[in-house]
N, C-alpha and C positions, 0 to 999 in steps of 0.2 A: 627443578624444572629446566628443561633444555630443548633445543631443536631436535627434530627427528634425524636419525642416521639413515643410510641408504636402505638397510633391511626394513626398518620401520616404515619408511615411505612406501616401500613396495607392498607391505601388508595393508597399510591404509588405502593405497591406491586400488587394490583388489576389492576391498570392502566398499569403496566408493562406487566402483563399477557394478558391483552386485546391487547396491542400493539404487543405482540409476536404472537397472533393469526392472526393479519394482516400482520406482517413482521417477520416470524420465523427466517430469516437470520440476524435479528438485535440483536440476543441473546447476542453476545459478547459485543457489545457496551452498551446495556441496563444494563448489569450487571456491566460494568466498570464505569458508571456514579456515582459520589459521591454527594449524595443529601444534601441540606441544607434548613432549614426553614427560610424564609425571609419575615416576615410580612410587609405589606405596599408596596411590589413590585407591586402588582396588576396583576401579570401574572407569567409566567414561563420563565426562561432564562438559558442559558448555556454559560460558558466562553470557552476560547480556550484550556483549559486543562481538559475539561470534568467534571467540577464541575456544578451541577444542582441546581438552585435556585428556590424555590417554595414558592409562597404566598398561603398558604392553605385556607385562607378565600375565595380567588377566585377559586383555584383549587378544593376545596371541594364542591363548588356550581355548578360545571359542571357535565354533565353526564359522565359515564365511557367511552363512545366512544369519547367524546370530550377530556377527559384527555389523552387517548391513542393517539389521533390525535396530540395533542400538543407535546407529547414526540417524536412521529415519526417526526414531523416537526423540532423540535430542533436538533434531531440527524442528520437529513438530512443536516443541516448547517455544523455540525461537520465532518461528513463523507466526504462531498464534498469539504472540505477545504476552505470554503468561507472566513475565516479569513486570510488565506494565499493568496488567490487570490485577495483580496481587496488591499493588499499592492502593487501588480503589476500594479494597475491602477494609482499609484502615490499618493503623499501626499495630493493633492487637491481633492481627490475623494469625491463626494457628498454622505455622509453616509446614508441619508434617501433614496435617489434614489437607492443606492447599496443594501440596506436592502430589498427594494421592488423588485428589480431585482432578488435577491437571493431567496426571498419568492416565486416568480412566478415560478422559476426553480423547486422548491420542490413541490409546491401545484398543479401543472398541473395534477399529477396522485396520489395524496396522498390517495384518496379513504376513508378518514375518516373525520368526521366533525371537525371544528375548532371554537373557540369562536369568537364572534363579526363578523366584516366584513372581509371576507376571500379575500386575495390578489390573484387574478388569471389573466391570460394573457388577456382574452377577455375584462375585465373591464378597461384595460389600453391601449387597441388598439395595442398590440404587438402580434407577432406570438407565438403559443404554442410550447412547447417542445424544447425551445432554451436554451443555456447556459446563466448563469447570466450575463456574459460579454456582450453578444449580447443584452439581455434585457436592460442592463444599457445604451448602446449607442442608442438603439431604443427609450428609455424613455427620451432622451435629449430634453429639452424644455418643458417637462410636468410640470404642476403646482402641487406641492405636498403639498399645504397648507391644513392643517387638518390631514395630515398623519405623523406629527412629533412624534405622540405617539407610532409609530411602534418601538418595542424594543424586540429583541431576545437575546441580550447580546453580549459578546465579541466573540462568535463563528461566528458572521457574518463578523466583520471587524477587529478583532484582538485588538481593543482598550479596555483596562480594564475599566469597570464601577466602580464607587466609592464603591459599595457593593462587588465587586469581589476582590478588593485589600486586604480585610480582610480574605479571604479564605486561607486554608492551604492545601498543597498536590496537587493532580491532576496528570494527565498523562504528561509525557515528550513527545516531538514531535516524538521520535522514538517509544515509546509505542503506541501512537495514530496511527502511521502509521501501526504498526503491527496489531492493531485491525481493521483498515480499510481493510487491505488485507484479514484478516480472514472473515470479513463480505462479501467482494467481492467474495471470494471463496465459501462461503456458499450459496450466491445468485446464482452463476453460476452453482452450483451443483443441483439446483432445476429445475424441468421441466417447460415447457411452461404453462403460466397461474398462476403460483405460485409466481411470482416476478413482481412487478410493472414495467412497461416498462421503466420509467426513471431510476429506480434503476438498472435494468439490463444493460442499456447503460452505467451507471456509473461503474458498476462492471466489465464489459468487458473492458472498457477503463483503469481501475485501474490495471488489471492483464495483459494487453497487453504489450508485450515486443517490444522494437524497434529494436531488433537484431534477425536475423535468426540464432539462436544458433545451430539448428539441422544441417544445412549445414556446418557451421563453424567447429563444433566439429567433424563432419564426415571427413572433410578435414584434420583436425588435427590428427585424429587417423590414417588416411591413410598415412600421411607424416611420422608418427612415425614408420611405418612398421608393424602395428598391424591390418591393414585392417579395414573394417567397414561393418555393416550389417551382414546378415547370409551368409558369404562368405567363412568360414573356414569349412574344412571337418574333421570328426572324426569317428573312428571305435569303440569308447567307447560306443556309443549308435547306434545300427543298424538302418538303414533307415526304415521308415514305408512303403516305396514303395514295390511293389511286387518283389520278387527275380527273377533274370534272369534265374536261373537254379539251379540244385542241387549243394550245396557247395559254391554258390556265395552269398556273403553278401555285400550289398551296404552300403557305409558310409552315415551318416547324416550330415547336416550342423548345424552350431551354430554361434551365435554372440559373439565375444570376449567382455568381460567386460571392459568398459572404466574407466580409472582412471584419474580424473580431480582434480586439485587443484585451489581453488578460494582464492586469496590473496587480502584482502580488506584493503585499506589505512584507518586507524583510527586516523590519526594525527589531530591536532587542526584545520587545514585548511579545513578539510572535514565537511561541514555543515550537519544538520539533513536532509535538502532537498537532498543533494548529496547522503547521505546514503540511503535515501528512493528510489532514482533511482537505486542504486546498489542492494537494496533488490528486486526490481521488476525483474531485470535481473538475479539475483541469482536464483529466483524461476523458471524463464524460462529455465535456464541451467538444473536444476533438472528435469523439465518436458520433456526436450529434450533427456535425457539419462535415461529413466526408467530402474531400475534394476542395474544401474552402480553407482560407488562411486564418490561422490563429497566431497572433503575434504576442510574445511574452515580454513583459517589462517588469523587472524587479526594482523595488523602490524603498528606501528608508527616508533620508533627506536628499539623496541623489538618485536619479533615475538612470537605469541601464537597460538598453535594448538588448535582450537576450536572443533575438531572432525568432524564427518560426517554431511553433510548438507542434510536436507530433505525438499521436497516441502511442502509449506504451513506452515512452521515453521519460526518464526522470527530469524533474524541473532543474534547470540551470539557474541558480539564484545567487545574487551577491547582495551584501548589506550587513546589517547588524547594529546600526546606529540609532538615530532618532526616527521620527515619523513625520512625513509630509507627503500624502498621496497626491497633492495638487501637482507637484512636479512630474510625477509618474503619469498622471492624466494628460498633462500638457505634452509630454513626449509621445503618448499614444495618439493624440490628435494631430501631431506633426507628420505621421507616417504617410507614405505614398504607395498605394492609395490609402486614404484616410479611413480609419475604422468607423463603421456605422454603429457598432455595438461595443461598449467598453464595460468590461467586468472588473470590478475592483475588489480583490480579496484582502480583507483586513480585519483586525480585531476592533476596529471602530474608533480607536484613540488617535484621530488624525483630523486635520483641517480638510475642507472640501471647497471646490470652486463656488463662487457666489451664485451662479445660475447655470442652467442647462444650455450648452451650445446647441444651436439650431441644427436639426436633422440628425441628432445623435440619441441613442438610447443608453442610459446608464443603469447598471445593475451592481448593487453592493452585496457582495458575498461576505456576510458577517460571521466570523468564527467565534463561537461562544455565546451562551444565552444572555450574558450581561453586557454585550457589546453596545456602546452608545449608538443611538439612532442617527443616521445621516440626514441631510436635508430632504424635504418632502418630494422634490422632483426626482430623487433617486429611488429606483425600485429595489427594495431591501429583501434579502433572504438570509435567514439565520441558520447556520449549519452547526450542529453540536455533535 
C-alpha cells in the first residue's frame, strides 16, 4: 500500500467530480476520504475511518461513470454507519449476508452503474427501500454460495481487513459524525428531484431530533419571567399599523432574545455514540431558537466555555476525565447575560447542585436508558 502518484490522483479526481455531479451533497465526505493505492485488491474499499483503498489496475479499466458509482456506493456504507450497525446484530452476525443486505439498502436508488453483478433487492426476493437490518432478516436461509467475493471493506461491518491495519490516520468517530451531519444538512437544503430518495430519507432521519425543543424552551423562558414569542410591547419602534388619531402612537411587539446554556458532559464515560446523540439535539436547540444565543460549555471535572453554538457546526468539546457537572452549571450561571435555561447533556453519572437557582429552568438531557435520575427539580429527558 502506498500513496497515489500524479496519474492516479488525476484519475481519482475525475471520478470525484463525476460523483459530485450525481451527488453534490457528498462534497464534504468525498474530500475527507484519504486515498491509498493498493495493487492486487481487485476492487475499491473503505475502512471505518474513511481511508479509501483503490486497486488502480481495476479502477483504471472502468468507465468514469462506474468509478463514480463505486465511490458513491462506498460512501453510502460510511455515511449510513453500517460498520456501527453491524455490531448491534451480535458477534455471530453473518458477514456475507450483512454485506449484501447493506449493499441492497444503498443500491436501490444509486442511479449510477457499478462493476460486475450489481446487488439489488429484486434479485434476492426482498422488498426494495428497506433498511439493511430488515434486508438481513429477510435474507435468512438464503444460499450465498458464490457471493463470498463481496468485499467493501471495514466500512460495512467494522472488522479491519489485513490491508487496513497498515494504514495511518483517518477520521475519528466524532469527526465522521460531524461530516455525516454536514452531508445530511446539504442534502436537505436541496430541492425535490436533486437528492436520491434513499439519501433524503437518511438525511432527514439523521437530522431529526427526538425532543420538541421549541415547546420546552418556550416553557422555560416563560417560567423565567421573560415571556415567549412576540408578546412584549415597546415604543422604541412605532407600530406599522395605522394610527388611531392625531398624536396617538401605537407600540410594536417584539420577541425577547433567549439566552440558553448547553453544558455537555465530556467525561470518559461518554462514548462517541453518546456525543453524537448530543450533537443532534444541540443542532435542534439552535434551530428552535433562531436569532437567540446558545452558549456551549464542555465539562468533565473542569468546565470550559466553548463560546456560542451555531446550527450546522460541529461541537467544539474538551475533556475526557472524571465527571462533575456542578462546575459546568456554575460556569453557565456566571455568563453575561446569564442563561435563563440551562440544558445539561450527560449520562447521569454526576453530582448536581443542591437546589434550583431562582429564575432558572434546568433540563437534563440524559443519554442512555439506564442513566441515573437527577434531582426532582430538574426536568429530565431520556435520549436513546
